[in-house]
N, C-alpha and C positions, 0 to 999 in steps of 0.2 A: 476458312484458312487465311483469307487476306488479313482477317483480324489477328489471327495468331502470329502470322509472319510480320505484322506491322511493327512488332517490338513495343507495343503499348505496355505500360506498367500498371495501369489500372483498367479493370474491365468496365465496359459501359453499364450503366445502371440497369438496363433491360435484363442483364444476365444475373443480377444479384438476387439470390433466393431470400424468401421472407425470414425474418429473425428466428422464429421458433424452429424452422427447418435447419438454419445454419448452425444452431447449437449442436446438431448431431453430425456435422461434417468435420472430420478431423484429418490428420495426415495419413493418407492411404498406405504409405510405405511402413509407417509405424504400426498401423492397425493390422496390416497383413502378418506382422511378426507375432502378434499376440497368440500365446499358445493355450492359454486357459479359456474357459467358457465354451459355448456350443460351436462346433465346426461343421461346415457343409459336408455331408457324407461322401466318401469315395467308394464306388461300387465297381468291383472287378468282374468283368463280364466274361472272362476266359471260360468259365464252366456253363455258360448260359444254355448251350445245347449239348452238354457232355453226355456220353453214353452212360456214365456212372450216375445213377439216379440220385444218390446222396449229394454228390458234387453239384449236380444240376439244380436240385432243390435248394441247396444252401445259397447258390448264386441268385436264383430267382427270388428267394425270400428276402435277400439283402436289397434287391431292386425294389420290391414291393414295399418293403419297410421304409426305404428312403422316400418313395413317392407318397406314402401315407403321412410320414412325420414331417418331411421338409418340402417335397415337391420339387426339389432341385438336387443335383448331385454331379460329382465328377465321375465320368465313365472312363475307366482304364481297360486295356486289352479289349477295345471295342471292335477290333478286327479291320479298321481302316488304316492301311500302311502309313507310317510316319512320312515316307517319301512323298505320298500323295498329298497329305495335309500340308507338308512343307511347300509343295508346288502351289497349292491353293493360296497359301500365305504370301509367298513370294510374288505371285501374280497381283494380288490385291494391293500389296505394298508398292509394287511397281506402278500400278495405275495412279495411286495417290501421290506418288513421287513425282508425277509429271507436272509441267507448268499449268497454272490455272486455265489458260486458254485451251489446252488439249482437253482437260476435264470438262470444261464448259460445253464442249461439242456434245457431250452426253447429257446435258442438263435436262432435268424433268420439268414438266409444266404442271405444277400442282393445281393452278387456277383452272386448267382445262381438265382436271381430274386425271391427269396422266402422272402417276407416281413412280413409274419405272425410270431408272436412269440416276444421274448424279444430282445430289441436292445438298443444301445446307440447312442444318436445323438451327443455324444461327437464324432461326425463324420461329414463328409463334407456335404454341401448343395449347393444350387444355387450360393451363393456368395463365395464359397470356404472357408467360415468361419465356425467355430464350434459353436454349440448351446449347452447351459448348461442343458441337460436333458437326462434321460433314459426313455424308454417307453416300453409298451407291446401292440401289435397290433393284432387283429383278427376279423374275420367276425362273427357276432352274430345272423344274421337273413337274409333270411328265413332259417329255420332249415336244409332243404336239401342242403344248400350250406355252412354249417358250418363244420369245422373239429375238432370235440371234442378232438382228440388225442393231439392237441397242446394247449388246454386250461389248465390253471394251476390246478393241483390236490390238491394243498395246497394254501389257506385254503379250507377245505372240502366243504364249502358252495359256493365257487367261481362259480361253474358250475350252480347250481340251481338258485342262486340269479341273475346271469347274463342272464340266459335264460328267466326268468320271466320278468326281466327289459326290455329285447329286445322286448318281446311281447307287453308289455304295451306302450313302446316308439313307436313302429310301429303304434299302434292305435292312439297315440297322433299325429304322423306325418300325418295320414289320416285326422284328424280334422283340423290341421293347413292348409294342402294343399287345403282342401275344401274352407276354408275361403279366401285364397289367390286366388283361382279359381274364386270364386264369385266376388271378388274385381276387377278382370279383365273383368267382364261381361261374364264369361264362366260358363258352367254347373259345379256343385260342384266336380264331379269326374274327371274333365278333366285333371288338372295338375298331379294328382296321376297317371293317365293313361299314360301321356306323359313322366313320369320318370320311368316307368316300371311296375307299379302296384304291387300287392302282391307278384307275382312270381319273378319279376326281380329287384326290388329296393333293393339294398344290404345295410345292416346296418353294418358298420365297426366300431369296437370300438378301440380307442387308449387311453390307460391310460398313461398320462404324469407325470413323477416324476421329479421335479426340485429340486436338492439338494441345500443346503445353499451355497451361493457363497461369497467368501471372498472379492471380489471387484465388487459388483453388478452394480456399475455405469459404468463399462467397458463392461459388458456382456449382452447377451439377451438369454432368454430361448428358444424363438421361434422368428425368424426374421419376419419382416412385410410381410404379404401375405393375399390373400383372399382365402376362401374355395372354392374348385371346386365342392363340394357336391350340392345336391338340398337344404337340410337343414342339420344343424349340432346342436346337442343338448349336452350341457355340464353341468356336475355336478363338483363341486370342494370342497376342504376341508376348505373352508372359509379363505384361505390365498390369499389376493389380488395379482394381477399379469397381468390381462387382460387389454390391452389398445387398444383404437379404434381411427382411424384417422378420425376425424369429424370436419368439418368446418376449415380444415387447421391446426388443433392442435391434439396432442395426449391427449385423454380423458381416465382417469382411471375408470374402472367399479367398482362400489361399490359391496361389498359382501352382497347379499340379502338372508336372511335365507329361506331354503326350496324352493329356486327357481331353475329352470333349465334355463341356458342361451341358447337361441336359435339364430343361425345365419341363415340368408338367404345366400345360396351359389351361385356360378356362374351359376349353371344349372338353377335355377329359375330365376335369373337375365336375362339370355339369353332368356329363353321362354317367359318372360314377356316384352321383348324388353327394358330392363333397368327401367321399372316402379318400380320393387322391387330391392333394392340395395344389393350387396355383398360387405361388408365393409372391408377396409384394417385394419388388427389388428395384434398385436404382444404379446408375452409373456415376462414379466420382471421378473427377479429373485431378491432374497434379501439375506442378510446375517444372518437373525435371524431364519427364519422358512422355513421348507421344504414345497413346494406347490405341491399338487397333483391335477390333473384334469382328468375327465373321459369324453372324447369326442366321441360321436357317429355320424359318417358321413353317411347320407343317400344318397347313390350314384346310379345313373342310370347304366345300363349295359354298359360295355366298348364300344361295337361295334354295338349293335343291333339297336340303336336309333340315328337318326340324330337330334342333338340339334340345334334349330334355333328359332328366334322369331315366335310365333304362328301367323297365318294369322290375327287373330282378333286383335292382338296388333299392327299391322302395317297399316299405312295409308300414304297418300301423304305427310301430314304434319309430320308424324313420320316414316320415312323409316326404314328398318331393320338396327339395330346397330351392329349385329353380323352375321358373315357368318355361313353357315351350317357346323357343325363339329361333329363327334362322340365324346363321352366322352374321349375316349383314345386320339383322335386328339387334343382335347381342352388342356389336360394335357401336351401333348407334346409341343404344341404351347406355352403354358405358361412357361414351363421349358426353352425352347429354347430362348424365348423372354427375359426371366429373365436374363439368363446367358449372353445373347447378349447385352441387353440394360440396364442391372441393373444400371450401372453407370448413364445412361442418364435419366432413369425413376424414380428412387427412390425418393419419396417426401422428401424434406429437410426442415421439419418444424423447426422454431427457438425454439419452445418450445415442 
């Protein structure tokens, strides 16, 4: 944020993305308006538990189809009141609106392995390049695994709003996992159980704050990655920036009012043996507007569960596509592979 507010007109070279990646970074406001081509699906959850069998099946089928085809979707009529999501957003924006000294009181200490708290990604990542964002990261569910001492005290509604949102989001995760389980021909509680259930599935919230960027065509807010989570739920302040790598091209997500964006993460992709997709995505910055997003990652416990394709998803025709790994091992494998093979692996779309 110091960077962004310093009024610089050129971004420091550490933020400049490699040439082949820059070719695909355009003006996000223009790209959001494009009506043709593939669009991230919008799934209306209104009928997800309808008494009417036909209504219910149609809704569930849409959700499954989006998870198979895209692995990302806008959820509308998700059941979380707009009043509550509004409070969560106001609280997060209020925190980032404070002077830097106030935010620094919550600074995390990554060197000491403590990632919870306030941080700046104006710091290194897998590619050794910098990303244009600040963030606040903390566990929000289950309650006995949260550390309220590091939650922002200002604004005063931050804790109440976030706690309530966590509870309601956790219930939404149960509904979604049930539909995805049935879609694999499993009992509806199965996927939830496989990712740790009520006691062990952790909800980690990361508020991303992307300052205005003087040369947005050279930088990225978040570089291309897939989420390691089981599911990720995202709110944002209606400033576009999310792009998905679909059909060999970067597709810009539209801003859909009152929606929650949901990603299927690697964990569910692995359990489903690749039937559900964890899509490659990135965050693009702009020079006109600050973009803020609230991402909640639903993560299985680090070491207690061995993640591998469920036996029911495997056959002679479809052998297991992923070796057994704990969540911690999966993250390590990804990081190692990324730094190791980044150059070889990164998709290089022309557009």
